[in-house]
C-alpha positions in Angstrom: 13.7 -10.9 13.6 15.0 -8.5 16.1 16.3 -10.1 19.3 17.9 -6.9 20.9 14.4 -4.9 21.1 12.5 -4.9 24.1 9.2 -5.3 22.3 7.0 -5.3 25.5 8.2 -1.5 26.1 8.7 -0.5 22.4 5.3 -2.0 21.3 3.5 0.9 23.9 3.4 3.4 21.3 1.5 1.2 18.7 -0.8 -0.2 21.5 -1.3 3.2 22.5 -2.3 4.8 19.1 -4.6 2.7 18.0 -6.3 1.7 21.2 -10.3 1.7 21.6 -10.2 2.1 17.7 -13.4 0.1 16.5 -12.8 -3.0 14.0 -13.8 -2.3 10.6 -16.5 -4.8 10.3 -19.2 -2.6 11.4 -21.2 -5.3 13.6 -23.9 -5.1 15.8 -23.5 -7.8 18.1 -21.4 -11.4 18.3 -23.9 -13.3 16.0 -23.2 -10.4 13.4 -19.3 -10.5 13.7 -18.8 -14.3 13.8 -20.9 -14.2 10.3 -18.7 -11.4 8.9 -15.8 -12.5 10.0 -16.3 -15.6 7.9 -17.7 -13.4 5.1 -14.7 -11.2 5.2 -11.5 -13.9 4.7 -10.0 -13.4 1.3 -12.2 -10.5 0.7 -12.9 -6.5 2.0 -14.2 -5.9 5.4 -15.7 -2.7 2.8 -17.1 -5.1 0.9 -18.6 -7.2 3.4 -20.0 -4.2 5.5 -22.1 -3.5 2.3 -23.3 -6.9 2.4 -24.1 -7.1 5.7 -27.4 -5.0 6.4 -29.4 -6.9 3.5 -27.9 -10.4 4.8 -28.8 -9.5 8.7 -32.5 -8.7 7.8 -33.2 -12.2 6.2 -31.2 -14.1 8.8 -31.5 -11.6 12.1 -29.8 -14.1 14.5 -28.1 -17.3 15.0 -31.7 -18.9 15.0 -32.7 -18.0 11.4 -29.1 -18.7 9.7 -30.2 -22.5 11.0 -33.2 -23.2 9.2 -31.5 -21.9 6.0 -29.4 -23.9 3.2 -26.5 -23.0 1.8 -28.3 -22.4 -1.5 -30.7 -20.1 0.1 -27.7 -17.9 1.2 -26.1 -17.8 -2.3 -28.7 -14.7 -3.3 -27.0 -12.7 -0.5 -23.1 -13.4 -0.7 -22.9 -14.6 -4.8 -20.3 -11.2 -4.7 -18.6 -12.7 -2.0 -15.1 -14.2 -2.6 -15.2 -18.0 -1.9 -18.9 -17.7 -1.6 -19.8 -21.2 -2.2 -17.7 -22.5 0.6 -18.7 -19.5 2.8 -22.7 -20.4 2.4 -21.6 -24.4 3.3 -19.9 -23.4 6.6 -22.0 -20.2 7.8 -25.0 -23.0 7.3 -23.3 -25.8 9.0 -22.1 -23.5 11.6 -25.5 -22.3 12.4 -26.7 -25.4 12.5 -24.2 -26.9 15.3 -24.3 -23.3 17.2 -28.7 -23.0 16.9 -29.3 -20.0 19.1 -26.9 -16.3 19.7 -26.3 -17.6 23.1 -24.9 -20.6 22.2 -22.1 -18.9 20.6 -18.5 -20.2 21.8 -16.1 -17.7 22.6 -13.1 -19.9 22.9 -9.9 -20.0 21.0 -10.2 -24.1 20.9 -13.9 -24.1 20.2 -13.9 -21.2 17.3 -11.6 -22.8 15.5 -13.6 -26.1 15.4 -16.5 -24.2 13.7 -16.3 -24.2 9.9 -14.9 -21.5 8.3 -13.2 -20.1 11.5 -9.3 -20.5 11.7 -6.9 -18.7 14.2 -7.1 -15.5 12.9 -10.4 -15.2 12.9 -10.8 -16.9 16.3 -8.3 -14.2 17.5 -10.3 -11.3 16.0 -13.8 -12.8 17.4 -12.5 -12.8 20.9 -10.7 -9.5 20.8 -13.9 -8.1 19.7 -16.5 -9.6 22.7 -13.8 -8.4 25.2 -12.5 -11.7 26.3 -8.7 -12.1 27.6 -6.4 -13.1 24.5 -5.3 -16.4 23.5 -3.5 -15.8 20.2 -2.4 -12.8 18.6 -4.2 -11.7 15.1 -2.2 -11.9 12.4 -4.2 -10.7 8.6 -2.5 -10.2 5.4 -1.3 -6.3 6.9 0.5 -8.2 10.0 2.3 -10.6 8.0 3.6 -7.4 5.7 4.3 -5.2 9.0 5.9 -7.5 11.9 8.8 -8.6 10.2 9.7 -5.1 8.8 9.3 -4.3 12.5 11.4 -7.0 13.3 9.4 -8.1 16.1 8.8 -11.3 13.6 10.2 -13.3 10.5 9.2 -14.5 7.7 5.4 -15.2 5.7 3.8 -17.7 7.6 0.8 -16.5 9.4 0.8 -19.0 12.4 4.4 -18.9 12.8 4.3 -14.8 13.1 2.2 -15.0 15.6 4.2 -17.9 17.7 6.9 -15.6 17.5 5.2 -12.4 18.7 3.3 -14.6 21.5 7.1 -15.4 22.4 8.1 -11.6 23.1 5.3 -10.2 24.6 3.4 -11.1 27.7 0.0 -12.8 27.5 -1.8 -9.4 28.6 -0.2 -7.6 25.5 -1.0 -10.4 23.1 -3.3 -7.8 21.4 -0.6 -5.6 18.9 -2.8 -7.1 15.9 -5.3 -5.5 15.2 -3.1 -2.1 15.8 -0.3 -3.7 13.7 -3.0 -3.9 11.4 -4.4 -0.5 11.3 -0.2 0.5 11.1 -0.3 -1.3 7.7 -3.4 0.2 6.4 -2.8 4.0 7.1 1.2 4.3 7.1 3.3 1.0 6.8 1.6 0.6 2.8 3.5 -2.1 0.7 5.3 0.3 -1.1 5.2 3.7 0.2 5.2 3.4 3.9 5.4 6.6 5.7 8.0 5.9 7.6 8.8 9.4 8.9 5.6 9.8 11.0 5.3 6.1 12.1 5.5 5.5 15.7 7.5 2.8 16.0 10.0 4.0 13.7 12.7 4.1 16.6 12.6 0.4 16.5 11.4 -0.6 13.2 13.9 -2.7 11.6 13.1 -1.9 8.3 13.3 2.5 8.5 16.6 1.5 10.3 18.2 -0.4 7.5 16.4 2.3 5.3 18.2 4.6 7.2 21.9 3.3 7.2 21.5 3.0 3.2 20.6 6.7 2.9 23.7 7.9 5.1 26.1 5.2 3.4 
């Protein structure tokens, strides 16, 4: 983790580049978002976007979902990764919430629901326009944050904690921008460092440049 960088200032180009970018999940309301976030864990957003329309046609709101069973849900999500557990989680969650108006929007309440961890809860809070209570750390952020030097290690919870420690709460929204950066530029094997808006402070890029110049 690089302690020499003024991260609140240095993160600004990244936040500016991806400000307003829509989340890859194509949802129409908070109910659809929370369902799709649960379904997308360990699966791709692209796949869940394909699954969504038929699912929501059958279960248009939380009330309809609460009257279903895991067995009924399997018809619509059987090709989703970990579909068995996700069917149980969605059914249990819907029976607990019962109505769209009861969907909780705090980190503590969201993570108390079946199938929702910190990353998922942070995504829901961000997309619903709430004040951030944490930082989104998905598989892209686990790669990008240590490369930048804003965090170290591979544990999502530890990475989130490190980012929260070096940025003020009002700037706890670098997770999705880092995720977009990871999808587009900071790729696993061939990162496009030369066009990255963060290369001036990036540990990975600076070490690579030193190695080339040595």
